[in-house]
N, C-alpha and C positions, 0 to 999 in steps of 0.2 A: 366737383361735378359728379354726377352718377357714373360717367365714363371713367373718371379717375379712380373712383372707389372700386369699381368692378375690375379695372385693369391694373391698378397699382399694386406693387409688391409689398407696400407697407401695411396694407389692410389684409388681415388674416380671417377675421370673423365678422359676419354680418348678422345683426339682430333684426328680425322681421317682426315689427309691431304694428303693422297696418291693421285696419278693420278685418275681421275674419274672412269676409268674402273677397278680400284683395290680397291674400297671402300668396296665391299661386305665382303671379308674375315676378315679384321680387325674389321669391324662392328659386324659381327656374333660372333667373339671371345670376343669382349668387352661386348656385352649384355649377352652372355651365361655365362660369368664369373661374372655377376652382377654389372658391371660398368655402369656409365652414359656414353652414346656415343654422341659425338658432331661431325657431319660429315660436312666437308666443301662442299659447293655447286659446281657443281650439285651433288645431292644426289646419283643418279645412271644414267647409260646410257642405261640400258636395262630393259625391263619389267620383265624378269626372276629374275634379281637381286632385283628389287623393291618388287616383291612378296615374295621372300624368306626372305628379310630383314624385311618387314612388319610383316610377320608371326612370326619371331623370336623375334621381338620387342614388342610382345603383352603384356608382363608383365615388360617391361623395360622402363627406362627413356632415351629417345633419341630425338635428334633434328638435323635439318639441318641448317647450318649457313648462314648468309648473306641474310636473307629475309628482303625485304624493307618495310614490313608492320610495322616494328618497327621504321622506319624513320619518323621523326616528320611531314613532309609535307603530307605523306599518312595518318597518324593518324588524321591530321587536316581535311582532306577530309572525312574520315570515321565518325568522331565524330558527325557532324551535318546532316548526310545524311537523317535521318528519317524526318527532318522538311521540306524537299523539295518535299515530296510525294514519290510515288513508283519509285524505280529504274527501268529504261527502258533499257539503253544502256551505255556501257563503251567503250572507245577506248584508247588503250595503244600502243605506238610506241617507239622503240629504234633504233637509227640510229648511226652507227659507221663507222669510217674511214676504208678504205680497208687495211691499214697497220695493224690494229688490228686483222684482219682475219689471217694474217700471224703469229701473236703472239698467238692468242687464238683458231686457227682453228683446234686444236686437238679434239674438240667436237662440236656438232651442236649448232647453235645459240639458239635453243629452250632450250637446257640443260644449256647453259652458261649464256645467258642474258635474254631470255624470261621466264626463271624460276621465276624471280622476278615478272613479269607482270601477269603470270598465277596465282601465289600465291595471288597477290593483287586483281585481278579480282574475284577470288573465295572468298576472304575475304569480298569484297564489296558486293557480290551478295546477301546475304549469303544463298546459296541454292546449292544442288547437281547439277552437270552438267547433262544435258539430252542428248546432242549431241555435238560432237566436230568435226570440219572439218579443216584439216591442209593441206596447199600447200607449197611446197618449190621450189626454183629455183636456178639454177646455170647459171651464165653468164660469169664467169671469169676462169673457169677450175679448181677451187679449189676442194679439197677432200670433204669438207663439203659445204652445201648450202650457197649461198651468201645472200639470202633473204628468209624469211619465213612469211607466213600469217596464222592466225588461227581465226576461228569463233567458239565461244562457246555459246550454248543455254542452259539456266538454267531451272530447273523445275518450278521456280516461274515466268517464262516468261521473265526475263531479258536476255539480250544478251551482248556479248562483241566481239570486234575485236581487235586482237593483231598483231603487225607487228614487225619484227626485221630484220635489214639488215646490211651488211658490205660493203656498196657501196659508202660511202662518199669519196670524192676526197680530202683527207687530205693534199696532196701536194699543192692543189689549195687554201688552207687556210680555208676550210670549217670545222666547228666544229662538233663533235658528240654530241648527246644528246638524250633526250627522252621527250615524252609528255604523259599526262594522262588527259582524260576528262571524266566526268561522267554526 
């Protein structure tokens, strides 16, 4: 039962893999009962959920899964960054086929795909953001945006541009992919 999971001593870690809009309640239950919480991305879809979850996790062990900073290619970029001088600008772009919008369109591209790039840019910076400007666009009549652009200015003077789109013509044989330049 849920009560046995939350109160039992044999359970150490709780994986939260509910739909994105339902992460808050099980997360709060897990951390309030002293369990380690692992939340599948995207962590949240609203600022209110993010704030209440962050507040309750103050003395807890919790993480969000599937962050690409642990992927070896990004670690290989991060490792030698200091030897090239001061970081000035980063550009990250994710391009997906239109059919994937139908599959993953339950949430915004920023929550589903751009979450990786925001995390990577913040890791590369490494400085608090000073200003964020985001623009979205719809051109296919979908519930969620078809494309999204974001500009982040960091307190240390570095900047990043991030783009995510669901506009690839997969039926025409074009592939989806991503780029990262620093």
